[in-house]
C-alpha positions as CSV (number, residue, x, y, z in Angstrom):
1,M,-27.7,2.0,8.4
2,N,-23.6,0.8,8.0
3,V,-24.1,-1.8,5.2
4,I,-25.9,0.1,3.4
5,V,-23.3,2.3,2.5
6,K,-20.6,-0.4,1.9
7,Q,-23.0,-1.4,0.1
8,A,-23.1,1.8,-1.8
9,M,-19.5,2.4,-1.9
10,S,-18.6,-0.9,-4.0
11,E,-21.3,-0.1,-6.1
12,T,-19.7,2.7,-7.3
13,G,-16.4,0.8,-8.5
14,L,-14.7,1.7,-4.6
15,L,-12.1,-1.2,-3.5
16,Q,-12.4,-1.4,1.0
17,F,-9.4,-3.0,2.2
18,G,-9.7,-4.9,5.0
19,Q,-12.5,-4.2,7.9
20,R,-12.6,-0.6,8.4
21,P,-14.9,1.2,6.2
22,R,-12.3,2.9,3.8
23,F,-12.3,2.6,0.2
24,F,-10.8,3.5,-2.2
25,D,-10.8,4.3,-6.3
26,S,-8.3,2.0,-8.1
27,E,-9.4,2.7,-11.4
28,S,-7.5,6.3,-11.4
29,P,-4.1,6.3,-9.0
30,I,-2.3,9.3,-8.4
31,N,1.5,8.5,-10.0
32,V,4.6,9.3,-8.2
33,D,7.3,7.7,-9.9
34,E,10.3,8.5,-8.5
35,L,10.0,7.0,-5.3
36,N,8.3,3.8,-6.9
37,M,4.0,4.7,-5.5
38,Q,0.2,5.1,-6.3
39,I,-1.7,7.9,-4.0
40,W,-5.4,6.2,-4.3
41,S,-8.0,8.5,-2.8
42,G,-11.0,7.8,-0.9
43,F,-13.7,7.6,0.9
44,K,-14.3,7.4,5.2
45,A,-17.5,6.6,6.0
46,T,-19.2,5.9,8.8
47,A,-22.8,5.5,10.3
48,Y,-24.0,6.6,13.7
49,K,-27.6,6.3,15.4
50,Y,-28.5,9.2,17.9
51,S,-31.0,9.2,20.6
52,S,-31.5,12.9,18.2
53,G,-31.3,9.9,14.7
54,C,-28.7,8.8,12.5
55,N,-25.0,10.6,11.3
56,L,-23.5,10.2,8.3
57,I,-19.5,11.1,8.5
58,I,-17.9,10.7,5.5
59,D,-14.4,12.1,5.4
60,S,-11.2,11.8,2.8
61,C,-8.5,9.8,3.2
62,C,-5.2,8.7,0.8
63,R,-3.7,4.9,0.9
64,F,0.1,4.8,-0.4
65,M,0.1,1.3,-2.7
66,S,4.2,0.2,-3.7
67,T,4.4,-0.2,-7.3
68,K,7.5,-2.5,-6.6
69,S,7.1,-5.3,-5.8
70,V,9.6,-7.1,-2.6
71,L,11.5,-9.5,-4.7
72,D,11.9,-6.2,-7.3
73,T,14.0,-4.8,-4.6
74,M,15.3,-7.7,-3.2
75,H,17.0,-8.3,-7.2
76,E,18.0,-4.8,-7.0
77,M,20.1,-4.9,-4.3
78,Y,21.2,-8.1,-5.1
79,D,22.4,-7.2,-8.3
80,E,23.4,-3.7,-5.8
81,I,26.0,-5.9,-3.9
82,V,26.8,-8.9,-5.3
83,D,27.6,-8.3,-9.2
84,V,28.9,-3.9,-8.2
85,Q,30.1,-3.6,-4.7
86,C,31.9,-7.5,-4.7
87,H,32.3,-8.1,-8.5
88,G,29.8,-11.3,-8.7
89,N,31.5,-12.7,-5.8
90,A,29.3,-14.8,-4.5
91,K,30.9,-16.1,-1.6
92,E,31.3,-12.4,-0.4
93,G,28.1,-10.8,-1.5
94,I,25.4,-13.2,-0.3
95,P,26.3,-12.8,3.6
96,A,26.5,-9.1,2.8
97,W,23.5,-9.1,0.4
98,Q,21.1,-10.8,3.0
99,T,22.4,-9.0,5.7
100,A,21.2,-5.3,3.8
101,V,17.9,-7.8,2.0
102,K,16.4,-8.0,6.6
103,R,17.7,-3.5,7.5
104,A,15.6,-3.0,4.4
105,F,12.4,-5.3,5.2
106,V,12.8,-6.7,9.1
107,G,10.3,-4.4,11.3
């Protein structure tokens, strides 16, 4: 039953992320420009077989997708720290930039 649900969702143009039965509409995301994000709406579908029969459970869900890559963020941080705060002094700015990148992305 789950295979049929996955096939039906795929045929409608919805994308599945990972192994979980969650399918998202990539054709009409909601853009949130001030946060550099998109919201993809979708469905979580699961079929269960009980002694009384089969049940199909469908829930709505959302996926938040960043529109900016990690590399873009690192370039922006470099420009801010090395070029602006350290006035182009790479010896002083690069260690500060590396620390800021670690703080932003680790964890």
